[in-house]
N, C-alpha and C positions, 0 to 999 in steps of 0.2 A: 541561536534561528534567528534571524533579527523579525518584528511585528510587519504584517503583509498586513494594508488594506484587501479588503476581498474581494470583485467583482457585483453584480448581485448576482447572475446565474452562477457564480464559481459558489455566495454563500447560499444558493439554492442546494446545488449540486452536496456541499461538505453537509448539510443540515440531510439531505438521505444520507445518505453511505452513511453518519455516526446514526443514524436513528435505525437501519437496517442492521446490521450487525454483524452483517454475513459481506465475503466477497462479491462483489454484482458487477455484472459488466455494463457497457455503456448501453447500449440498447437498451437492455431494461433500467438503466436508467432515464434515456429518450424518455422514454414510455409513461415512466412514473412520474416526470416532474413534466409532462408538458404542457398540463393546466396550470402550470404559475408559471406559463408563456417561453417556455425554453421550447422549440419547433423542430430543432434540425440539425444533424447530425457532428457536423461542425461545433456547431456551441457547446455540446456536449464534451466535445472532446479540447475542445482549446481552456474551458474548466479544467476538466480531468487531465492538463500537462500541466498548468500555473500549480494548482494545488499539490500533486508531485514533484514540482522545485522544489516546493515552497514547502514540505516535507506533513503539510499534515495528511496525504491521504496515499498510499502506498499498492503497487500494481503487485499486483501475485501473476507472474509472467506465464502456469504455465497454465493457468485458469482463466486467461484470459480478463482478468478482473479484478476490482479497488474494494481496499479496506480500507478504514481509517487508520489512520496512525494512533495505537490505546500509548505508547511510552511518550512523555510527558520530559521527557530526556534525552529525544530523537534529539541528534546535534546531525547527522550525516542524512542529511533525505536523500543520497544515489549511494545509501549503503545500510543493504536493508537484509534482515535475514529473518527469515518462519518457519514456523515447522505445522505440517500439513496433515491430519488424520488420512489416509488413505478407506478407512470403513463411511465415516460420519463427514468427513469434508471438512471439520473444522479445521479456522488457519489461527495463528495466533503469533502472535512478533513475537521474535525473541531477542528479549537484548538481553545482553551477556558481555562486561565490560572486556573477559579475558579473549570470544573472540575477536570482538573488533579490535580491540591491540595486536591479536596476531595477525590478523588481514590488513592489518597497518604492515607490518613487517612483512609479511609476503608479496604487499604490491614493492615494497621496498629494494627484496631481496630478487623477484622477478625481472627486474629493469623496465618494467613498461608500466606508465602514469597510468589505473583506472578510469577511467572518468565515470561508473558507475559500476554495483553488480549489487545482484539481487539475487540470493540464496532460498533455499527450498526444499528443507528436509522432512521426505516421506516415510509414514509409519504408523502406531497405530494410539491414539492418547488414550488415556488411562480409565477410561470412560469403556470406551470398547477393547482395551485387553483383557479386559474383565470376563468380559463378553463370553 
């Protein structure tokens, strides 16, 4: 992934998302960064779109929320997979070479070129399954 220069708003929003350490919705982000000069939803959404595009954050589609990318080897910002605990709602980015390789093959066999995909696997995390 190439180095991108972040705008002021992108830096503020990325810093906040990294600090929160859990999926967070756009309006919650706006509420928490307003004191830093970001006043309107379009400012947040533009920054979020760019941060997703360059792979700094990911969107959890089922929650309509965003998380910081925790995988330093993330190579494709438009291809992500997550495990989501149905009890505590913990979200983890799945970094699995075999899964990525399979999905690349799947794309080729399907005869369709996908622009992006976001897989979300639901179940119980280790902590919650012991309870």
